[in-house]
C-alpha positions, 0 to 999 in steps of 0.5 A: 195832777201836778200841773193840771189841778182840779180846775182842769179836771172839772173843765173836762167835758161832762165832768162838772155835770156828772159830779154835780148831778151825782152829788145832788142825786146822792143828797137823800143819803145825807137827808133821809135819816133826819127827814124820816125821823122828824116826819115820824116824830111830827106824826106822834111816833116815839123815838123807837119807831122813828129810829126803826124806820131810819134804820130800815131805810139804811138797811134797804139801801145796803141791800139795793145798791149791789142788786141795782149795780148788777143790773146797771152792768148788764143793761146800762145806766139810764135803763136802770137808774132812772126807773129806780129814782122814780120808784125811790121818789115815789116811796118818799112821797107815799111816806110823806103823805101817810106818815106812820099810820097805817104803819105797814104802808109807812114801812113799805114806803121807806123800804121802797125809797131805800132799796130803789135808791139809784147807785149813782156813787158807783155809777160815777166811778164807773164813768170816770175812766171813759170821761177823763181818759188819763189815770192821773185825772181818774185818781184825782176825781176819786179823791175829789169824789171822796172829799165831796161826800163830806160836803153832802153829809154836811149840807143834807141835814141843813136842807132838811132843817130848812125844808122843815122850817119853811114847809113841814117835816113831810115837805122835807121828806118830799124834798129828799125824794125830789133831790134824788130824782133831779140828780139822777136825771142830770146824770143819766141824760148825759152823753157819757152815761147814755153811751157807757157799757160794761165790759163783757162779763163771765156769768157767775152768781157771785158777780164781783164777789168771786174776786179774793182781792175785792173781798179783802178790800170789802172786809177792811172797808167794813171796819173803816165804816165801823170806826166812822159810825162809832164816832157819830155816837161817841161825840153825842156821849162826849157832848152829854158828858159836858152838859149838852152844849152842842159840842157834837156838831162842832166835832162832826164838822171838824171831822168833815173838814179834816176829811175834805182837806185830806182828800183834796191834798191827796188828789192834788198830786200823783203817787208812786207805786201800786195802790194796794201797797199805798192803801195799807199805809193809808189805813195804818195812818187812819188807824193811828189817828183814831186811837187818840180820840179815846183821850177825850180831852177838852173841846179845842183839843178834841176838835183837833183830834177829830180833824186829825181822825178825818184827815186820812179818811178821804184818801183811804176811800179814794185809794180804795176806789182805784183798788176796786177798779183793779180787782173787780172782774170784767163787766162787774165794776158798778156792782163792785163799787156798790158792794163797797158802799154796802160794806161801808154802810153796814159797818157804820151801822155796826159801829153806831150800835156798838158805841152806844153800849160802850158809852153807857157802860164804859163812858166816853173814852170807851165809846171812842175806843170803838173807833180805834178798834175799828181802825186797827181791825181794818189794818189787820184785814189788809195785812192778813190778806196781802196776797189776795190784794197783790197787784192783779197784773205786772206792769210792763214798759210802754213801747217808748220806754215810758209809762203803760197801764195794766188792765186796771192799774196805775201809771208806773215808770220802768224804773219803779217796777 
């Protein structure tokens, strides 16, 4: 993308629609936690029940994504994603209508909203190669996608706050389901989504999980998620230690700005070598940048450290998307990307759970140390599994002596072999 840039990517037919539709359809992932909790509190529930319902939604999403991803690989995107979006929106609607009483209905509604959330994130990454055609554009799209996630998680809570103020907490829950349905409609009615079909696949109950390289990647991204999840709790402990002055919002914004800047910079150029080696370097840089957070200095310095901690996050995710595509067995790419979402999400939940006790018993510094430990563990997994994550096939020179792709590879010059 040295000369083309992101504007040329977005001018590619269908690219802007798919990216925008997917981001809108994924807004529930940035809205649901806050919307579910606020609605529960408005209905008279305590913090424990509100938190439990929020956690239940996250767990349901983690379970549902790979299952729906497998069905997408078998039946196509519209036939799976649209019914799933309708069911998910129905779950949000039921929860908005009944609140927490009767509780079994509320639990069932939250479970349905989460487990039926369509795997738009994985589906978009499966579409990019067919839409963009050129590997450099695909890699830039992965970087843009990873960066745009930060915008989604920043905008989602703001939309919940606005809907709650203008309508009600229940209205915010309804809006959450509606965004998911509208975004899914925009994607599955597009020609690329309707035409997409997975490669022929070998029937295997493990699906993409039979790939050692993919398992290694999922293990590493699990710990990256742990690090990121811990930061969301650690910044609250930092804020409380300073007198609850609202610093946590500034620090999370700085983290998002750093990730956005890093992702856009990473995708703006082509990188030499194979992505498996590049991923190890990026995760090493990410791990190093997490370590200084445990210093917990004053606000300005802390904001700079959190921005630095976010700098390599989007590049790590973008490079991981490429590696997934290279190591997923034929016909399983959507499910493979869905497992990546699940591993990252479960890791984030673990990080959030670990950072709380660390802050309570060890202070702010110990809470931020969870992020450093998560980053280090992610790097250790990649280093320990380097053989499993070897490039899947050698790259050969093209017929003109220039570039040629492996089945799932990067463009590499003959001189760079």
